N, CA, C and O atoms as a Tinker XYZ file with bonds, in Angstrom:
   524  protein
     1  N    -27.885000   38.400000    9.128000    73     2
     2  CA   -28.301000   37.719000   10.335000    64     1     3
     3  C    -27.823000   38.541000   11.533000    63     2     4     5
     4  O    -26.661000   38.940000   11.611000    81     3
     5  N    -28.731000   38.776000   12.445000    73     3     6
     6  CA   -28.366000   39.549000   13.631000    64     5     7
     7  C    -27.781000   38.626000   14.693000    63     6     8     9
     8  O    -27.834000   37.401000   14.577000    81     7
     9  N    -27.231000   39.236000   15.715000    73     7    10
    10  CA   -26.610000   38.461000   16.784000    64     9    11
    11  C    -27.656000   37.670000   17.556000    63    10    12    13
    12  O    -27.356000   36.595000   18.074000    81    11
    13  N    -28.894000   38.190000   17.642000    73    11    14
    14  CA   -29.947000   37.476000   18.367000    64    13    15
    15  C    -30.355000   36.216000   17.627000    63    14    16    17
    16  O    -30.596000   35.179000   18.244000    81    15
    17  N    -30.432000   36.300000   16.328000    73    15    18
    18  CA   -30.778000   35.109000   15.545000    64    17    19
    19  C    -29.712000   34.036000   15.711000    63    18    20    21
    20  O    -30.032000   32.854000   15.838000    81    19
    21  N    -28.454000   34.439000   15.709000    73    19    22
    22  CA   -27.366000   33.493000   15.900000    64    21    23
    23  C    -27.408000   32.884000   17.301000    63    22    24    25
    24  O    -27.186000   31.684000   17.467000    81    23
    25  N    -27.692000   33.706000   18.303000    73    23    26
    26  CA   -27.774000   33.212000   19.680000    64    25    27
    27  C    -28.932000   32.226000   19.840000    63    26    28    29
    28  O    -28.782000   31.196000   20.496000    81    27
    29  N    -30.081000   32.536000   19.246000    73    27    30
    30  CA   -31.234000   31.627000   19.316000    64    29    31
    31  C    -30.906000   30.312000   18.607000    63    30    32    33
    32  O    -31.257000   29.237000   19.093000    81    31
    33  N    -30.244000   30.399000   17.476000    73    31    34
    34  CA   -29.860000   29.193000   16.732000    64    33    35
    35  C    -28.905000   28.329000   17.557000    63    34    36    37
    36  O    -29.092000   27.117000   17.654000    81    35
    37  N    -27.893000   28.943000   18.144000    73    35    38
    38  CA   -26.943000   28.188000   18.957000    64    37    39
    39  C    -27.609000   27.566000   20.180000    63    38    40    41
    40  O    -27.298000   26.430000   20.540000    81    39
    41  N    -28.512000   28.289000   20.819000    73    39    42
    42  CA   -29.244000   27.725000   21.953000    64    41    43
    43  C    -30.135000   26.566000   21.527000    63    42    44    45
    44  O    -30.245000   25.573000   22.246000    81    43
    45  N    -30.768000   26.682000   20.371000    73    43    46
    46  CA   -31.615000   25.588000   19.872000    64    45    47
    47  C    -30.766000   24.347000   19.575000    63    46    48    49
    48  O    -31.170000   23.231000   19.901000    81    47
    49  N    -29.613000   24.531000   18.969000    73    47    50
    50  CA   -28.725000   23.401000   18.688000    64    49    51
    51  C    -28.258000   22.771000   19.991000    63    50    52    53
    52  O    -28.263000   21.547000   20.123000    81    51
    53  N    -27.858000   23.585000   20.948000    73    51    54
    54  CA   -27.412000   23.076000   22.242000    64    53    55
    55  C    -28.537000   22.326000   22.951000    63    54    56    57
    56  O    -28.295000   21.274000   23.543000    81    55
    57  N    -29.742000   22.840000   22.902000    73    55    58
    58  CA   -30.890000   22.179000   23.514000    64    57    59
    59  C    -31.169000   20.829000   22.859000    63    58    60    61
    60  O    -31.442000   19.850000   23.552000    81    59
    61  N    -31.103000   20.771000   21.545000    73    59    62
    62  CA   -31.334000   19.507000   20.829000    64    61    63
    63  C    -30.278000   18.481000   21.213000    63    62    64    65
    64  O    -30.605000   17.313000   21.427000    81    63
    65  N    -29.024000   18.893000   21.302000    73    63    66
    66  CA   -27.950000   17.972000   21.674000    64    65    67
    67  C    -28.160000   17.454000   23.090000    63    66    68    69
    68  O    -28.028000   16.255000   23.334000    81    67
    69  N    -28.485000   18.341000   24.023000    73    67    70
    70  CA   -28.699000   17.936000   25.416000    64    69    71
    71  C    -29.888000   16.990000   25.521000    63    70    72    73
    72  O    -29.816000   15.996000   26.243000    81    71
    73  N    -30.974000   17.276000   24.818000    73    71    74
    74  CA   -32.160000   16.420000   24.860000    64    73    75
    75  C    -31.837000   15.042000   24.275000    63    74    76    77
    76  O    -32.240000   14.023000   24.836000    81    75
    77  N    -31.120000   15.004000   23.163000    73    75    78
    78  CA   -30.786000   13.715000   22.554000    64    77    79
    79  C    -29.875000   12.892000   23.457000    63    78    80    81
    80  O    -30.085000   11.689000   23.608000    81    79
    81  N    -28.873000   13.516000   24.059000    73    79    82
    82  CA   -27.988000   12.791000   24.967000    64    81    83
    83  C    -28.745000   12.327000   26.209000    63    82    84    85
    84  O    -28.514000   11.219000   26.693000    81    83
    85  N    -29.634000   13.152000   26.725000    73    83    86
    86  CA   -30.436000   12.768000   27.882000    64    85    87
    87  C    -31.350000   11.599000   27.578000    63    86    88    89
    88  O    -31.452000   10.671000   28.380000    81    87
    89  N    -32.024000   11.625000   26.422000    73    87    90
    90  CA   -32.884000   10.509000   26.033000    64    89    91
    91  C    -32.078000    9.231000   25.839000    63    90    92    93
    92  O    -32.534000    8.149000   26.207000    81    91
    93  N    -30.909000    9.346000   25.275000    73    91    94
    94  CA   -30.056000    8.182000   25.094000    64    93    95
    95  C    -29.659000    7.595000   26.442000    63    94    96    97
    96  O    -29.631000    6.375000   26.605000    81    95
    97  N    -29.358000    8.438000   27.390000    73    95    98
    98  CA   -28.966000    7.972000   28.716000    64    97    99
    99  C    -30.133000    7.303000   29.434000    63    98   100   101
   100  O    -29.955000    6.265000   30.072000    81    99
   101  N    -31.328000    7.891000   29.336000    73    99   102
   102  CA   -32.486000    7.363000   30.052000    64   101   103
   103  C    -33.035000    6.103000   29.375000    63   102   104   105
   104  O    -33.354000    5.124000   30.051000    81   103
   105  N    -33.146000    6.126000   28.046000    73   103   106
   106  CA   -33.780000    5.023000   27.341000    64   105   107
   107  C    -32.791000    3.994000   26.795000    63   106   108   109
   108  O    -33.203000    2.972000   26.246000    81   107
   109  N    -31.513000    4.251000   26.938000    73   107   110
   110  CA   -30.503000    3.373000   26.349000    64   109   111
   111  C    -30.436000    2.012000   27.005000    63   110   112   113
   112  O    -30.784000    1.843000   28.173000    81   111
   113  N    -29.982000    1.048000   26.229000    73   111   114
   114  CA   -29.851000   -0.315000   26.713000    64   113   115
   115  C    -28.605000   -0.440000   27.588000    63   114   116   117
   116  O    -27.564000    0.148000   27.296000    81   115
   117  N    -28.730000   -1.209000   28.655000    73   115   118
   118  CA   -27.600000   -1.398000   29.552000    64   117   119
   119  C    -27.282000   -2.882000   29.639000    63   118   120   121
   120  O    -28.070000   -3.668000   30.166000    81   119
   121  N    -26.112000   -3.261000   29.114000    73   119   122
   122  CA   -25.660000   -4.645000   29.173000    64   121   123
   123  C    -24.506000   -4.753000   30.146000    63   122   124   125
   124  O    -23.550000   -3.982000   30.075000    81   123
   125  N    -24.594000   -5.695000   31.041000    73   123   126
   126  CA   -23.511000   -5.923000   31.993000    64   125   127
   127  C    -22.985000   -7.349000   31.867000    63   126   128   129
   128  O    -22.712000   -8.015000   32.865000    81   127
   129  N    -22.849000   -7.803000   30.628000    73   127   130
   130  CA   -22.302000   -9.130000   30.395000    64   129   131
   131  C    -20.781000   -9.046000   30.345000    63   130   132   133
   132  O    -20.233000   -7.997000   30.009000    81   131
   133  N    -20.090000  -10.141000   30.677000    73   131   134
   134  CA   -18.620000  -10.093000   30.682000    64   133   135
   135  C    -18.018000   -9.763000   29.318000    63   134   136   137
   136  O    -16.974000   -9.113000   29.249000    81   135
   137  N    -18.650000  -10.194000   28.250000    73   135   138
   138  CA   -18.083000   -9.964000   26.919000    64   137   139
   139  C    -18.235000   -8.522000   26.463000    63   138   140   141
   140  O    -17.564000   -8.103000   25.519000    81   139
   141  N    -19.094000   -7.760000   27.107000    73   139   142
   142  CA   -19.334000   -6.385000   26.677000    64   141   143
   143  C    -18.093000   -5.522000   26.828000    63   142   144   145
   144  O    -17.847000   -4.644000   26.000000    81   143
   145  N    -17.314000   -5.755000   27.862000    73   143   146
   146  CA   -16.140000   -4.930000   28.098000    64   145   147
   147  C    -14.887000   -5.394000   27.391000    63   146   148   149
   148  O    -13.851000   -4.736000   27.483000    81   147
   149  N    -14.956000   -6.519000   26.682000    73   147   150
   150  CA   -13.747000   -7.015000   26.012000    64   149   151
   151  C    -13.441000   -6.177000   24.779000    63   150   152   153
   152  O    -14.325000   -5.529000   24.219000    81   151
   153  N    -12.172000   -6.197000   24.361000    73   151   154
   154  CA   -11.758000   -5.369000   23.237000    64   153   155
   155  C    -12.397000   -5.824000   21.929000    63   154   156   157
   156  O    -12.811000   -4.997000   21.116000    81   155
   157  N    -12.473000   -7.110000   21.731000    73   155   158
   158  CA   -12.961000   -7.646000   20.455000    64   157   159
   159  C    -14.165000   -8.532000   20.725000    63   158   160   161
   160  O    -14.071000   -9.759000   20.708000    81   159
   161  N    -15.291000   -7.890000   20.972000    73   159   162
   162  CA   -16.500000   -8.625000   21.302000    64   161   163
   163  C    -16.993000   -9.433000   20.103000    63   162   164   165
   164  O    -17.500000  -10.540000   20.284000    81   163
   165  N    -16.860000   -8.922000   18.912000    73   163   166
   166  CA   -17.397000   -9.596000   17.739000    64   165   167
   167  C    -16.330000   -9.933000   16.704000    63   166   168   169
   168  O    -16.662000  -10.206000   15.551000    81   167
   169  N    -15.080000   -9.920000   17.085000    73   167   170
   170  CA   -14.044000  -10.167000   16.098000    64   169   171
   171  C    -13.082000  -11.233000   16.542000    63   170   172   173
   172  O    -13.338000  -11.986000   17.482000    81   171
   173  N    -11.997000  -11.281000   15.864000    73   171   174
   174  CA   -10.959000  -12.245000   16.173000    64   173   175
   175  C    -10.099000  -11.664000   17.287000    63   174   176   177
   176  O     -9.766000  -10.478000   17.274000    81   175
   177  N     -9.750000  -12.492000   18.230000    73   175   178
   178  CA    -8.902000  -12.029000   19.327000    64   177   179
   179  C     -7.542000  -11.609000   18.782000    63   178   180   181
   180  O     -6.998000  -12.249000   17.881000    81   179
   181  N     -7.007000  -10.547000   19.326000    73   179   182
   182  CA    -5.741000  -10.026000   18.826000    64   181   183
   183  C     -4.589000  -10.934000   19.226000    63   182   184   185
   184  O     -4.634000  -11.627000   20.243000    81   183
   185  N     -3.557000  -10.906000   18.392000    73   183   186
   186  CA    -2.352000  -11.674000   18.656000    64   185   187
   187  C     -1.168000  -10.736000   18.580000    63   186   188   189
   188  O     -1.092000   -9.908000   17.672000    81   187
   189  N     -0.268000  -10.847000   19.491000    73   187   190
   190  CA     0.913000   -9.998000   19.474000    64   189   191
   191  C      0.641000   -8.638000   20.080000    63   190   192   193
   192  O     -0.409000   -8.388000   20.671000    81   191
   193  N      1.620000   -7.770000   19.914000    73   191   194
   194  CA     1.544000   -6.440000   20.486000    64   193   195
   195  C      0.816000   -5.479000   19.558000    63   194   196   197
   196  O      0.899000   -5.594000   18.335000    81   195
   197  N      0.118000   -4.551000   20.142000    73   195   198
   198  CA    -0.552000   -3.522000   19.350000    64   197   199
   199  C      0.409000   -2.414000   18.960000    63   198   200   201
   200  O      0.053000   -1.527000   18.184000    81   199
   201  N      1.619000   -2.454000   19.488000    73   199   202
   202  CA     2.609000   -1.423000   19.225000    64   201   203
   203  C      3.555000   -1.851000   18.113000    63   202   204   205
   204  O      4.774000   -1.835000   18.286000    81   203
   205  N      2.994000   -2.235000   16.972000    73   203   206
   206  CA     3.845000   -2.619000   15.845000    64   205   207
   207  C      4.280000   -1.360000   15.103000    63   206   208   209
   208  O      3.578000   -0.349000   15.109000    81   207
   209  N      5.415000   -1.431000   14.483000    73   207   210
   210  CA     5.965000   -0.293000   13.773000    64   209   211
   211  C      5.419000   -0.251000   12.348000    63   210   212   213
   212  O      5.392000   -1.263000   11.646000    81   211
   213  N      4.992000    0.917000   11.945000    73   211   214
   214  CA     4.495000    1.132000   10.595000    64   213   215
   215  C      5.446000    2.118000    9.933000    63   214   216   217
   216  O      5.792000    3.132000   10.538000    81   215
   217  N      5.870000    1.848000    8.721000    73   215   218
   218  CA     6.785000    2.775000    8.056000    64   217   219
   219  C      6.163000    4.169000    7.895000    63   218   220   221
   220  O      4.951000    4.315000    7.740000    81   219
   221  N      7.012000    5.164000    7.937000    73   219   222
   222  CA     6.572000    6.552000    7.828000    64   221   223
   223  C      5.947000    6.811000    6.459000    63   222   224   225
   224  O      5.135000    7.725000    6.315000    81   223
   225  N      6.310000    6.028000    5.468000    73   223   226
   226  CA     5.758000    6.226000    4.120000    64   225   227
   227  C      4.231000    6.165000    4.117000    63   226   228   229
   228  O      3.583000    6.883000    3.356000    81   227
   229  N      3.657000    5.312000    4.963000    73   227   230
   230  CA     2.203000    5.220000    5.005000    64   229   231
   231  C      1.594000    6.550000    5.435000    63   230   232   233
   232  O      0.590000    6.984000    4.871000    81   231
   233  N      2.192000    7.193000    6.424000    73   231   234
   234  CA     1.674000    8.464000    6.902000    64   233   235
   235  C      1.896000    9.576000    5.876000    63   234   236   237
   236  O      1.052000   10.458000    5.721000    81   235
   237  N      3.025000    9.534000    5.182000    73   235   238
   238  CA     3.283000   10.532000    4.136000    64   237   239
   239  C      2.265000   10.426000    3.022000    63   238   240   241
   240  O      1.730000   11.435000    2.564000    81   239
   241  N      1.998000    9.218000    2.589000    73   239   242
   242  CA     1.022000    9.044000    1.516000    64   241   243
   243  C     -0.356000    9.488000    1.975000    63   242   244   245
   244  O     -1.105000   10.078000    1.196000    81   243
   245  N     -0.700000    9.215000    3.222000    73   243   246
   246  CA    -1.998000    9.665000    3.742000    64   245   247
   247  C     -2.077000   11.189000    3.764000    63   246   248   249
   248  O     -3.107000   11.759000    3.405000    81   247
   249  N     -1.004000   11.851000    4.178000    73   247   250
   250  CA    -0.992000   13.318000    4.202000    64   249   251
   251  C     -1.075000   13.882000    2.791000    63   250   252   253
   252  O     -1.796000   14.850000    2.549000    81   251
   253  N     -0.333000   13.276000    1.851000    73   251   254
   254  CA    -0.394000   13.744000    0.467000    64   253   255
   255  C     -1.782000   13.544000   -0.110000    63   254   256   257
   256  O     -2.266000   14.384000   -0.869000    81   255
   257  N     -2.428000   12.439000    0.242000    73   255   258
   258  CA    -3.781000   12.190000   -0.244000    64   257   259
   259  C     -4.732000   13.277000    0.247000    63   258   260   261
   260  O     -5.545000   13.783000   -0.526000    81   259
   261  N     -4.637000   13.633000    1.510000    73   259   262
   262  CA    -5.520000   14.665000    2.052000    64   261   263
   263  C     -5.296000   15.991000    1.331000    63   262   264   265
   264  O     -6.252000   16.674000    0.966000    81   263
   265  N     -4.028000   16.352000    1.129000    73   263   266
   266  CA    -3.722000   17.621000    0.462000    64   265   267
   267  C     -4.271000   17.632000   -0.956000    63   266   268   269
   268  O     -4.924000   18.593000   -1.362000    81   267
   269  N     -4.012000   16.569000   -1.713000    73   267   270
   270  CA    -4.438000   16.562000   -3.110000    64   269   271
   271  C     -5.922000   16.232000   -3.255000    63   270   272   273
   272  O     -6.509000   16.488000   -4.306000    81   271
   273  N     -6.528000   15.674000   -2.228000    73   271   274
   274  CA    -7.959000   15.448000   -2.265000    64   273   275
   275  C     -8.700000   16.769000   -2.069000    63   274   276   277
   276  O     -9.755000   16.986000   -2.665000    81   275
   277  N     -8.152000   17.644000   -1.240000    73   275   278
   278  CA    -8.761000   18.964000   -1.069000    64   277   279
   279  C     -8.703000   19.770000   -2.358000    63   278   280   281
   280  O     -9.545000   20.636000   -2.597000    81   279
   281  N     -7.714000   19.484000   -3.177000    73   279   282
   282  CA    -7.640000   20.143000   -4.481000    64   281   283
   283  C     -8.918000   19.880000   -5.268000    63   282   284   285
   284  O     -9.455000   20.786000   -5.906000    81   283
   285  N     -9.398000   18.660000   -5.225000    73   283   286
   286  CA   -10.626000   18.318000   -5.938000    64   285   287
   287  C    -11.822000   19.095000   -5.440000    63   286   288   289
   288  O    -12.688000   19.473000   -6.230000    81   287
   289  N    -11.887000   19.342000   -4.142000    73   287   290
   290  CA   -12.998000   20.113000   -3.578000    64   289   291
   291  C    -12.966000   21.546000   -4.112000    63   290   292   293
   292  O    -13.989000   22.078000   -4.542000    81   291
   293  N    -11.792000   22.162000   -4.082000    73   291   294
   294  CA   -11.693000   23.540000   -4.566000    64   293   295
   295  C    -11.980000   23.631000   -6.062000    63   294   296   297
   296  O    -12.639000   24.569000   -6.510000    81   295
   297  N    -11.495000   22.673000   -6.827000    73   295   298
   298  CA   -11.759000   22.698000   -8.267000    64   297   299
   299  C    -13.241000   22.490000   -8.558000    63   298   300   301
   300  O    -13.783000   23.092000   -9.486000    81   299
   301  N    -13.892000   21.649000   -7.777000    73   299   302
   302  CA   -15.333000   21.467000   -7.957000    64   301   303
   303  C    -16.083000   22.764000   -7.676000    63   302   304   305
   304  O    -16.999000   23.136000   -8.409000    81   303
   305  N    -15.683000   23.449000   -6.600000    73   303   306
   306  CA   -16.353000   24.715000   -6.277000    64   305   307
   307  C    -16.133000   25.756000   -7.376000    63   306   308   309
   308  O    -17.047000   26.502000   -7.726000    81   307
   309  N    -14.921000   25.797000   -7.911000    73   307   310
   310  CA   -14.669000   26.723000   -9.001000    64   309   311
   311  C    -15.456000   26.329000  -10.256000    63   310   312   313
   312  O    -15.903000   27.196000  -11.007000    81   311
   313  N    -15.624000   25.033000  -10.480000    73   311   314
   314  CA   -16.388000   24.593000  -11.651000    64   313   315
   315  C    -17.859000   24.974000  -11.519000    63   314   316   317
   316  O    -18.499000   25.330000  -12.509000    81   315
   317  N    -18.393000   24.901000  -10.317000    73   315   318
   318  CA   -19.800000   25.250000  -10.102000    64   317   319
   319  C    -20.018000   26.743000  -10.336000    63   318   320   321
   320  O    -21.015000   27.147000  -10.935000    81   319
   321  N    -19.082000   27.553000   -9.861000    73   319   322
   322  CA   -19.238000   29.008000   -9.979000    64   321   323
   323  C    -18.454000   29.559000  -11.156000    63   322   324   325
   324  O    -18.112000   30.741000  -11.164000    81   323
   325  N    -18.163000   28.743000  -12.138000    73   323   326
   326  CA   -17.307000   29.147000  -13.254000    64   325   327
   327  C    -17.831000   30.319000  -14.060000    63   326   328   329
   328  O    -17.067000   31.218000  -14.411000    81   327
   329  N    -19.115000   30.324000  -14.358000    73   327   330
   330  CA   -19.670000   31.404000  -15.183000    64   329   331
   331  C    -19.650000   32.745000  -14.453000    63   330   332   333
   332  O    -19.390000   33.785000  -15.058000    81   331
   333  N    -19.924000   32.714000  -13.154000    73   331   334
   334  CA   -19.931000   33.967000  -12.393000    64   333   335
   335  C    -18.517000   34.513000  -12.198000    63   334   336   337
   336  O    -18.321000   35.726000  -12.131000    81   335
   337  N    -17.539000   33.621000  -12.109000    73   335   338
   338  CA   -16.167000   34.072000  -11.872000    64   337   339
   339  C    -15.514000   34.635000  -13.128000    63   338   340   341
   340  O    -14.668000   35.526000  -13.048000    81   339
   341  N    -15.901000   34.124000  -14.267000    73   339   342
   342  CA   -15.369000   34.633000  -15.526000    64   341   343
   343  C    -13.892000   34.313000  -15.701000    63   342   344   345
   344  O    -13.377000   33.355000  -15.124000    81   343
   345  N    -13.213000   35.138000  -16.516000    73   343   346
   346  CA   -11.804000   34.913000  -16.817000    64   345   347
   347  C    -10.879000   35.090000  -15.607000    63   346   348   349
   348  O     -9.907000   34.346000  -15.475000    81   347
   349  N    -11.157000   36.052000  -14.724000    73   347   350
   350  CA   -10.292000   36.140000  -13.530000    64   349   351
   351  C    -10.345000   34.866000  -12.675000    63   350   352   353
   352  O     -9.323000   34.431000  -12.144000    81   351
   353  N    -11.516000   34.279000  -12.546000    73   351   354
   354  CA   -11.639000   33.031000  -11.802000    64   353   355
   355  C    -10.922000   31.893000  -12.491000    63   354   356   357
   356  O    -10.319000   31.042000  -11.836000    81   355
   357  N    -10.985000   31.875000  -13.821000    73   355   358
   358  CA   -10.274000   30.844000  -14.580000    64   357   359
   359  C     -8.765000   30.991000  -14.402000    63   358   360   361
   360  O     -8.056000   29.996000  -14.255000    81   359
   361  N     -8.278000   32.221000  -14.414000    73   359   362
   362  CA    -6.855000   32.468000  -14.214000    64   361   363
   363  C     -6.420000   32.039000  -12.802000    63   362   364   365
   364  O     -5.353000   31.448000  -12.634000    81   363
   365  N     -7.241000   32.335000  -11.802000    73   363   366
   366  CA    -6.931000   31.896000  -10.445000    64   365   367
   367  C     -6.891000   30.372000  -10.349000    63   366   368   369
   368  O     -6.048000   29.809000   -9.651000    81   367
   369  N     -7.807000   29.711000  -11.053000    73   367   370
   370  CA    -7.813000   28.245000  -11.064000    64   369   371
   371  C     -6.537000   27.715000  -11.693000    63   370   372   373
   372  O     -5.951000   26.760000  -11.182000    81   371
   373  N     -6.098000   28.311000  -12.781000    73   371   374
   374  CA    -4.861000   27.882000  -13.423000    64   373   375
   375  C     -3.656000   28.084000  -12.505000    63   374   376   377
   376  O     -2.764000   27.237000  -12.460000    81   375
   377  N     -3.625000   29.190000  -11.781000    73   375   378
   378  CA    -2.527000   29.430000  -10.834000    64   377   379
   379  C     -2.561000   28.381000   -9.721000    63   378   380   381
   380  O     -1.520000   27.853000   -9.332000    81   379
   381  N     -3.750000   28.082000   -9.215000    73   379   382
   382  CA    -3.897000   27.083000   -8.155000    64   381   383
   383  C     -3.425000   25.712000   -8.627000    63   382   384   385
   384  O     -2.674000   25.037000   -7.923000    81   383
   385  N     -3.857000   25.302000   -9.800000    73   383   386
   386  CA    -3.443000   24.002000  -10.339000    64   385   387
   387  C     -1.942000   24.004000  -10.620000    63   386   388   389
   388  O     -1.276000   22.987000  -10.422000    81   387
   389  N     -1.406000   25.125000  -11.076000    73   387   390
   390  CA     0.036000   25.216000  -11.306000    64   389   391
   391  C      0.834000   25.042000  -10.024000    63   390   392   393
   392  O      1.861000   24.362000  -10.016000    81   391
   393  N      0.370000   25.651000   -8.944000    73   391   394
   394  CA     1.048000   25.496000   -7.654000    64   393   395
   395  C      0.999000   24.037000   -7.200000    63   394   396   397
   396  O      1.990000   23.501000   -6.706000    81   395
   397  N     -0.156000   23.405000   -7.368000    73   395   398
   398  CA    -0.273000   22.006000   -6.955000    64   397   399
   399  C      0.581000   21.084000   -7.828000    63   398   400   401
   400  O      1.174000   20.132000   -7.322000    81   399
   401  N      0.647000   21.354000   -9.111000    73   399   402
   402  CA     1.515000   20.547000   -9.979000    64   401   403
   403  C      2.981000   20.754000   -9.627000    63   402   404   405
   404  O      3.773000   19.813000   -9.681000    81   403
   405  N      3.346000   21.975000   -9.267000    73   403   406
   406  CA     4.718000   22.232000   -8.822000    64   405   407
   407  C      5.020000   21.444000   -7.550000    63   406   408   409
   408  O      6.105000   20.881000   -7.405000    81   407
   409  N      4.058000   21.408000   -6.631000    73   407   410
   410  CA     4.241000   20.628000   -5.403000    64   409   411
   411  C      4.358000   19.144000   -5.710000    63   410   412   413
   412  O      5.155000   18.446000   -5.082000    81   411
   413  N      3.578000   18.650000   -6.663000    73   411   414
   414  CA     3.653000   17.236000   -7.033000    64   413   415
   415  C      4.993000   16.905000   -7.671000    63   414   416   417
   416  O      5.571000   15.858000   -7.382000    81   415
   417  N      5.494000   17.780000   -8.532000    73   415   418
   418  CA     6.809000   17.562000   -9.141000    64   417   419
   419  C      7.894000   17.568000   -8.066000    63   418   420   421
   420  O      8.819000   16.757000   -8.114000    81   419
   421  N      7.787000   18.471000   -7.105000    73   419   422
   422  CA     8.749000   18.518000   -6.005000    64   421   423
   423  C      8.725000   17.216000   -5.210000    63   422   424   425
   424  O      9.776000   16.677000   -4.863000    81   423
   425  N      7.524000   16.712000   -4.923000    73   423   426
   426  CA     7.415000   15.457000   -4.183000    64   425   427
   427  C      8.013000   14.296000   -4.962000    63   426   428   429
   428  O      8.659000   13.421000   -4.386000    81   427
   429  N      7.801000   14.289000   -6.260000    73   427   430
   430  CA     8.371000   13.220000   -7.078000    64   429   431
   431  C      9.888000   13.313000   -7.129000    63   430   432   433
   432  O     10.568000   12.289000   -7.074000    81   431
   433  N     10.431000   14.520000   -7.234000    73   431   434
   434  CA    11.888000   14.680000   -7.311000    64   433   435
   435  C     12.594000   14.370000   -6.004000    63   434   436   437
   436  O     13.717000   13.865000   -6.008000    81   435
   437  N     11.939000   14.670000   -4.877000    73   435   438
   438  CA    12.574000   14.388000   -3.595000    64   437   439
   439  C     12.425000   12.926000   -3.189000    63   438   440   441
   440  O     13.041000   12.485000   -2.218000    81   439
   441  N     11.611000   12.171000   -3.927000    73   439   442
   442  CA    11.439000   10.756000   -3.624000    64   441   443
   443  C     10.409000   10.482000   -2.552000    63   442   444   445
   444  O     10.356000    9.374000   -2.019000    81   443
   445  N      9.592000   11.463000   -2.226000    73   443   446
   446  CA     8.590000   11.266000   -1.187000    64   445   447
   447  C      7.531000   10.257000   -1.601000    63   446   448   449
   448  O      6.918000    9.618000   -0.746000    81   447
   449  N      7.312000   10.107000   -2.886000    73   447   450
   450  CA     6.321000    9.155000   -3.388000    64   449   451
   451  C      6.968000    7.911000   -3.979000    63   450   452   453
   452  O      6.312000    7.144000   -4.684000    81   451
   453  N      8.235000    7.710000   -3.701000    73   451   454
   454  CA     8.977000    6.587000   -4.270000    64   453   455
   455  C      8.779000    5.349000   -3.404000    63   454   456   457
   456  O      9.224000    5.312000   -2.257000    81   455
   457  N      8.123000    4.353000   -3.941000    73   455   458
   458  CA     7.885000    3.106000   -3.227000    64   457   459
   459  C      8.763000    2.021000   -3.826000    63   458   460   461
   460  O      8.310000    1.208000   -4.633000    81   459
   461  N     10.001000    2.022000   -3.426000    73   459   462
   462  CA    10.902000    0.981000   -3.915000    64   461   463
   463  C     10.589000   -0.325000   -3.218000    63   462   464   465
   464  O     10.260000   -0.341000   -2.032000    81   463
   465  N     10.689000   -1.399000   -3.939000    73   463   466
   466  CA    10.376000   -2.713000   -3.382000    64   465   467
   467  C     11.333000   -3.080000   -2.263000    63   466   468   469
   468  O     10.924000   -3.714000   -1.290000    81   467
   469  N     12.610000   -2.693000   -2.377000    73   467   470
   470  CA    13.575000   -3.086000   -1.346000    64   469   471
   471  C     13.214000   -2.499000    0.017000    63   470   472   473
   472  O     13.484000   -3.117000    1.047000    81   471
   473  N     12.607000   -1.312000    0.032000    73   471   474
   474  CA    12.191000   -0.729000    1.309000    64   473   475
   475  C     11.040000   -1.523000    1.921000    63   474   476   477
   476  O     11.008000   -1.753000    3.130000    81   475
   477  N     10.095000   -1.940000    1.075000    73   475   478
   478  CA     8.962000   -2.709000    1.583000    64   477   479
   479  C      9.428000   -4.073000    2.084000    63   478   480   481
   480  O      8.978000   -4.540000    3.130000    81   479
   481  N     10.326000   -4.707000    1.341000    73   479   482
   482  CA    10.827000   -6.008000    1.775000    64   481   483
   483  C     11.654000   -5.877000    3.050000    63   482   484   485
   484  O     11.608000   -6.752000    3.915000    81   483
   485  N     12.403000   -4.794000    3.167000    73   483   486
   486  CA    13.195000   -4.578000    4.374000    64   485   487
   487  C     12.285000   -4.416000    5.584000    63   486   488   489
   488  O     12.571000   -4.955000    6.653000    81   487
   489  N     11.199000   -3.684000    5.423000    73   487   490
   490  CA    10.261000   -3.497000    6.529000    64   489   491
   491  C      9.625000   -4.822000    6.925000    63   490   492   493
   492  O      9.518000   -5.129000    8.112000    81   491
   493  N      9.199000   -5.613000    5.932000    73   491   494
   494  CA     8.585000   -6.902000    6.239000    64   493   495
   495  C      9.572000   -7.823000    6.942000    63   494   496   497
   496  O      9.200000   -8.542000    7.870000    81   495
   497  N     10.834000   -7.805000    6.502000    73   495   498
   498  CA    11.834000   -8.666000    7.123000    64   497   499
   499  C     12.051000   -8.259000    8.578000    63   498   500   501
   500  O     12.151000   -9.118000    9.454000    81   499
   501  N     12.124000   -6.957000    8.837000    73   499   502
   502  CA    12.285000   -6.491000   10.208000    64   501   503
   503  C     11.091000   -6.863000   11.058000    63   502   504   505
   504  O     11.237000   -7.218000   12.227000    81   503
   505  N      9.909000   -6.782000   10.471000    73   503   506
   506  CA     8.693000   -7.100000   11.202000    64   505   507
   507  C      8.640000   -8.574000   11.546000    63   506   508   509
   508  O      8.252000   -8.935000   12.658000    81   507
   509  N      9.024000   -9.436000   10.609000    73   507   510
   510  CA     9.026000  -10.872000   10.874000    64   509   511
   511  C     10.061000  -11.252000   11.907000    63   510   512   513
   512  O      9.836000  -12.159000   12.709000    81   511
   513  N     11.190000  -10.571000   11.899000    73   511   514
   514  CA    12.256000  -10.933000   12.843000    64   513   515
   515  C     11.910000  -10.522000   14.277000    63   514   516   517
   516  O     12.473000  -11.078000   15.220000    81   515
   517  N     11.010000   -9.577000   14.460000    73   515   518
   518  CA    10.654000   -9.142000   15.820000    64   517   519
   519  C      9.558000   -9.996000   16.429000    63   518   520   521
   520  O      9.283000   -9.871000   17.622000    81   519
   521  N      8.927000  -10.854000   15.653000    73   519   522
   522  CA     7.836000  -11.677000   16.172000    64   521   523
   523  C      8.317000  -12.805000   17.024000    63   522   524
   524  O      7.509000  -13.583000   17.530000    81   523
């Protein structure tokens, strides 16, 4: 692909985006009802503060999920191209899975994935006491 083809493609994409946003602005519906600006137009009204504390464990598990979910993407790609990659590709896959298993063992040994009940109960008790 030459630089001109790339430039034409980028200009076409930019033009499509501008046209779509312009049409949305011109033809879009405009509601000026009082309920339109409220936070929960179609839901239950919120109670309490939105600044509640969430344990760090939730964020750790989310980060671990993203990391190990990407593993599935790479393994799928290697499975699709398995015949073309041959034995060197298979060896690379084994090394990749070995590194990920080592990381999982490390996470288990450090307690990063340890969900003890006493921690969950402690968090709930603290949360109830602040209400």
